[in-house]
MDAnalysis code that builds the backbone (N, CA, C; Angstrom):
import MDAnalysis as mda
import numpy as np

u = mda.Universe.empty(285, n_residues=95, atom_resindex=np.repeat(np.arange(95), 3), trajectory=True)
u.add_TopologyAttr("name", ["N", "CA", "C"] * 95)
u.add_TopologyAttr("resid", np.arange(1, 96))
u.add_TopologyAttr("resname", ["MET", "ALA", "TYR", "ARG", "HIS", "GLU", "ILE", "ARG", "CYS", "ILE", "ASN", "LYS", "SER", "ASP", "ARG", "MET", "ASN", "ILE", "HIS", "GLU", "ARG", "ILE", "ILE", "ASN", "ILE", "GLY", "GLY", "VAL", "ASN", "HIS", "ASP", "ASN", "THR", "ARG", "TRP", "LYS", "LEU", "SER", "GLN", "PRO", "ASP", "ALA", "ILE", "SER", "GLY", "ILE", "GLU", "ARG", "GLY", "GLU", "TRP", "SER", "PHE", "TYR", "VAL", "THR", "ARG", "ASN", "GLY", "ARG", "THR", "VAL", "ASP", "VAL", "ILE", "VAL", "ALA", "VAL", "SER", "ARG", "TYR", "GLY", "HIS", "LYS", "TYR", "LEU", "LYS", "THR", "THR", "ALA", "ASP", "GLY", "GLU", "GLU", "PRO", "ASN", "ASN", "LEU", "LEU", "SER", "LEU", "PRO", "GLU", "CYS", "PRO"])
u.atoms.positions = np.array([
    [14.534, -2.026, 13.283],
    [14.588, -1.443, 11.958],
    [13.520, -2.089, 11.070],
    [12.806, -1.277, 10.362],
    [11.724, -1.760, 9.494],
    [12.304, -2.358, 8.210],
    [11.728, -3.480, 7.797],
    [12.085, -4.077, 6.515],
    [11.345, -3.327, 5.418],
    [12.060, -2.939, 4.370],
    [11.502, -2.123, 3.295],
    [11.108, -3.009, 2.117],
    [9.861, -2.859, 1.648],
    [9.333, -3.680, 0.566],
    [8.670, -2.810, -0.498],
    [8.872, -3.191, -1.754],
    [8.200, -2.502, -2.854],
    [6.832, -3.131, -3.091],
    [5.802, -2.303, -3.128],
    [4.463, -2.764, -3.478],
    [4.359, -2.734, -4.991],
    [4.053, -3.886, -5.582],
    [3.954, -3.987, -7.037],
    [2.548, -4.269, -7.532],
    [1.652, -4.658, -6.608],
    [0.281, -4.967, -7.009],
    [-0.653, -4.764, -5.823],
    [-1.925, -4.673, -6.121],
    [-2.945, -4.551, -5.082],
    [-4.165, -5.373, -5.488],
    [-5.034, -5.630, -4.529],
    [-6.369, -6.152, -4.807],
    [-7.344, -5.111, -4.309],
    [-8.333, -4.807, -5.149],
    [-9.317, -3.776, -4.825],
    [-10.677, -4.401, -4.577],
    [-11.446, -3.742, -3.738],
    [-12.839, -4.129, -3.546],
    [-13.675, -3.389, -4.580],
    [-14.957, -3.659, -4.575],
    [-15.848, -2.951, -5.493],
    [-16.416, -1.683, -4.861],
    [-15.903, -1.311, -3.705],
    [-16.387, -0.103, -3.031],
    [-15.920, 1.141, -3.761],
    [-16.739, 2.147, -3.753],
    [-16.396, 3.399, -4.424],
    [-15.563, 4.313, -3.525],
    [-15.655, 4.133, -2.211],
    [-14.890, 4.961, -1.284],
    [-13.409, 4.646, -1.443],
    [-12.610, 5.628, -1.821],
    [-11.194, 5.397, -2.089],
    [-10.430, 4.920, -0.868],
    [-10.918, 5.233, 0.322],
    [-10.226, 4.823, 1.539],
    [-10.495, 3.369, 1.894],
    [-11.483, 2.745, 1.254],
    [-11.841, 1.361, 1.529],
    [-11.626, 0.457, 0.326],
    [-11.029, 0.954, -0.728],
    [-10.899, 0.177, -1.968],
    [-9.792, -0.858, -1.918],
    [-8.688, -0.583, -1.261],
    [-7.568, -1.525, -1.256],
    [-7.816, -2.602, -0.210],
    [-7.793, -3.861, -0.657],
    [-7.964, -5.001, 0.247],
    [-6.595, -5.556, 0.626],
    [-5.738, -5.780, -0.393],
    [-4.405, -6.355, -0.193],
    [-3.371, -5.555, -0.960],
    [-2.143, -5.645, -0.483],
    [-0.985, -5.156, -1.233],
    [-0.061, -6.342, -1.433],
    [0.764, -6.292, -2.461],
    [1.655, -7.412, -2.707],
    [2.913, -7.002, -3.433],
    [3.848, -7.930, -3.488],
    [5.111, -7.678, -4.161],
    [5.882, -8.968, -4.326],
    [7.182, -8.838, -4.570],
    [8.059, -9.977, -4.806],
    [9.250, -9.882, -3.865],
    [9.551, -10.996, -3.191],
    [10.725, -11.055, -2.311],
    [12.001, -11.177, -3.128],
    [13.132, -11.076, -2.441],
    [14.434, -11.190, -3.112],
    [14.648, -12.554, -3.760],
    [13.959, -13.596, -3.245],
    [14.098, -14.930, -3.821],
    [13.025, -15.217, -4.886],
    [12.353, -14.166, -5.363],
    [11.312, -14.218, -6.396],
    [10.014, -14.892, -5.953],
    [9.829, -15.130, -4.662],
    [8.533, -15.591, -4.172],
    [7.643, -14.368, -3.970],
    [6.352, -14.571, -4.130],
    [5.403, -13.469, -3.965],
    [4.975, -13.340, -2.510],
    [4.691, -12.103, -2.117],
    [4.100, -11.863, -0.805],
    [2.825, -11.044, -1.000],
    [1.902, -11.197, -0.051],
    [0.664, -10.429, -0.083],
    [0.201, -10.216, 1.354],
    [-0.221, -8.996, 1.667],
    [-0.717, -8.634, 2.993],
    [-2.050, -7.921, 2.857],
    [-2.907, -8.115, 3.833],
    [-4.137, -7.322, 3.857],
    [-3.771, -5.889, 4.228],
    [-4.603, -4.953, 3.831],
    [-4.322, -3.557, 4.177],
    [-4.248, -3.368, 5.701],
    [-5.178, -3.946, 6.494],
    [-5.049, -3.781, 7.947],
    [-3.741, -4.347, 8.512],
    [-3.282, -5.501, 7.982],
    [-2.019, -6.070, 8.447],
    [-0.837, -5.180, 8.064],
    [-0.870, -4.618, 6.857],
    [0.196, -3.711, 6.425],
    [0.227, -2.462, 7.303],
    [-0.937, -1.916, 7.597],
    [-1.016, -0.728, 8.461],
    [-0.456, -1.044, 9.844],
    [-0.840, -2.191, 10.402],
    [-0.328, -2.589, 11.721],
    [1.188, -2.741, 11.699],
    [1.720, -3.370, 10.647],
    [3.164, -3.553, 10.528],
    [3.915, -2.241, 10.423],
    [3.352, -1.292, 9.697],
    [3.966, 0.043, 9.593],
    [3.950, 0.724, 10.956],
    [2.812, 0.679, 11.623],
    [2.682, 1.352, 12.915],
    [3.572, 0.728, 13.990],
    [3.837, -0.572, 13.897],
    [4.741, -1.245, 14.842],
    [6.214, -1.019, 14.485],
    [6.476, -0.445, 13.317],
    [7.849, -0.241, 12.875],
    [8.475, -1.494, 12.290],
    [7.658, -2.493, 11.987],
    [8.137, -3.758, 11.451],
    [8.444, -3.673, 9.954],
    [7.599, -2.965, 9.203],
    [7.747, -2.850, 7.758],
    [7.635, -1.405, 7.322],
    [8.233, -1.125, 6.168],
    [7.953, 0.110, 5.438],
    [7.775, -0.293, 3.979],
    [6.984, 0.480, 3.273],
    [6.653, 0.143, 1.890],
    [6.886, 1.337, 0.993],
    [7.095, 1.043, -0.283],
    [7.243, 2.089, -1.285],
    [6.686, 1.592, -2.603],
    [6.461, 2.537, -3.496],
    [5.985, 2.258, -4.847],
    [6.948, 2.948, -5.796],
    [7.264, 2.298, -6.903],
    [8.070, 2.934, -7.942],
    [7.141, 3.310, -9.081],
    [7.034, 4.594, -9.355],
    [6.153, 5.094, -10.412],
    [6.941, 6.067, -11.281],
    [6.951, 5.819, -12.581],
    [7.641, 6.691, -13.531],
    [9.092, 6.944, -13.125],
    [9.770, 5.896, -12.653],
    [11.170, 6.004, -12.284],
    [11.430, 6.645, -10.932],
    [10.379, 7.004, -10.206],
    [10.530, 7.626, -8.886],
    [10.120, 6.643, -7.800],
    [10.835, 6.663, -6.701],
    [10.458, 5.872, -5.532],
    [9.661, 6.769, -4.604],
    [8.466, 6.313, -4.255],
    [7.563, 7.097, -3.417],
    [7.178, 6.256, -2.207],
    [7.349, 6.805, -1.013],
    [7.025, 6.074, 0.214],
    [5.522, 5.923, 0.392],
    [5.146, 4.805, 1.010],
    [3.755, 4.536, 1.365],
    [3.606, 4.805, 2.855],
    [2.563, 5.527, 3.208],
    [2.326, 5.899, 4.596],
    [0.904, 5.520, 5.007],
    [0.671, 5.554, 6.298],
    [-0.672, 5.368, 6.835],
    [-1.297, 6.748, 6.964],
    [-2.466, 6.893, 6.388],
    [-3.206, 8.150, 6.485],
    [-4.537, 7.860, 7.177],
    [-5.158, 8.915, 7.654],
    [-6.460, 8.783, 8.302],
    [-7.432, 9.695, 7.576],
    [-8.551, 9.124, 7.138],
    [-9.556, 9.920, 6.436],
    [-10.242, 10.859, 7.423],
    [-10.988, 11.781, 6.898],
    [-11.699, 12.716, 7.780],
    [-12.750, 12.007, 8.628],
    [-13.071, 10.757, 8.271],
    [-14.029, 9.957, 9.044],
    [-13.335, 9.016, 10.029],
    [-12.001, 9.100, 10.100],
    [-11.249, 8.294, 11.050],
    [-10.804, 6.937, 10.554],
    [-10.976, 6.630, 9.259],
    [-10.551, 5.348, 8.699],
    [-9.074, 5.416, 8.307],
    [-8.301, 4.437, 8.749],
    [-6.900, 4.345, 8.345],
    [-6.822, 3.683, 6.982],
    [-5.912, 4.172, 6.148],
    [-5.708, 3.593, 4.828],
    [-4.284, 3.869, 4.387],
    [-3.851, 3.185, 3.334],
    [-2.507, 3.375, 2.791],
    [-2.556, 4.351, 1.636],
    [-1.543, 5.194, 1.561],
    [-1.390, 6.092, 0.418],
    [0.089, 6.415, 0.269],
    [0.451, 6.955, -0.864],
    [1.837, 7.368, -1.046],
    [1.969, 8.828, -0.640],
    [3.188, 9.206, -0.298],
    [3.433, 10.584, 0.143],
    [3.176, 11.575, -0.967],
    [3.223, 11.131, -2.217],
    [3.014, 12.048, -3.346],
    [1.548, 12.301, -3.631],
    [0.658, 11.506, -3.037],
    [-0.768, 11.650, -3.294],
    [-1.387, 12.675, -2.359],
    [-2.465, 13.268, -2.822],
    [-3.260, 14.133, -1.965],
    [-4.224, 13.266, -1.178],
    [-5.491, 13.563, -1.238],
    [-6.513, 12.788, -0.539],
    [-6.714, 11.427, -1.189],
    [-6.607, 11.347, -2.509],
    [-6.844, 10.084, -3.208],
    [-5.545, 9.303, -3.373],
    [-5.546, 8.012, -3.023],
    [-4.343, 7.186, -3.158],
    [-4.174, 6.639, -4.578],
    [-4.007, 7.512, -5.567],
    [-3.939, 7.099, -6.967],
    [-2.711, 6.264, -7.306],
    [-1.547, 6.546, -6.699],
    [-0.361, 5.749, -7.001],
    [-0.581, 4.282, -6.665],
    [-1.264, 3.998, -5.590],
    [-1.543, 2.611, -5.235],
    [-2.690, 2.046, -6.072],
    [-3.743, 2.820, -6.261],
    [-4.901, 2.326, -7.008],
    [-4.590, 2.067, -8.480],
    [-3.533, 2.677, -8.986],
    [-3.169, 2.462, -10.392],
    [-2.303, 1.225, -10.603],
    [-1.889, 0.560, -9.532],
    [-1.097, -0.654, -9.675],
    [-1.955, -1.802, -10.200],
    [-1.323, -2.798, -10.841],
    [-2.101, -3.943, -11.336],
    [-2.628, -4.797, -10.199],
    [-3.597, -5.646, -10.506],
    [-4.174, -6.564, -9.529],
    [-3.166, -7.663, -9.197],
    [-3.115, -8.039, -7.918],
    [-2.269, -9.157, -7.488],
    [-2.920, -10.474, -7.892],
    [-2.086, -11.470, -8.212],
    [-2.644, -12.796, -8.517],
    [-3.209, -13.443, -7.262],
])
């Protein structure tokens, strides 16, 4: 069973390509300690069934999934997003 975590922050690169902009995702554990994962590690964890992630935006819980760009690059996005992962890119920067 996958452990479910809320993504509350991200770190972005200076790249303009939306599929390569997210470097890390992060959040807070139940004991108030912070966690942070690289996007490739998060993708691997999702694909192994180890973790699942979600974002809370405007009172709605939206699942985070692994998507593949038309160029074959894997990236994270929410199910509510189209091609651009705006729900994730709009999160604040992780410390």
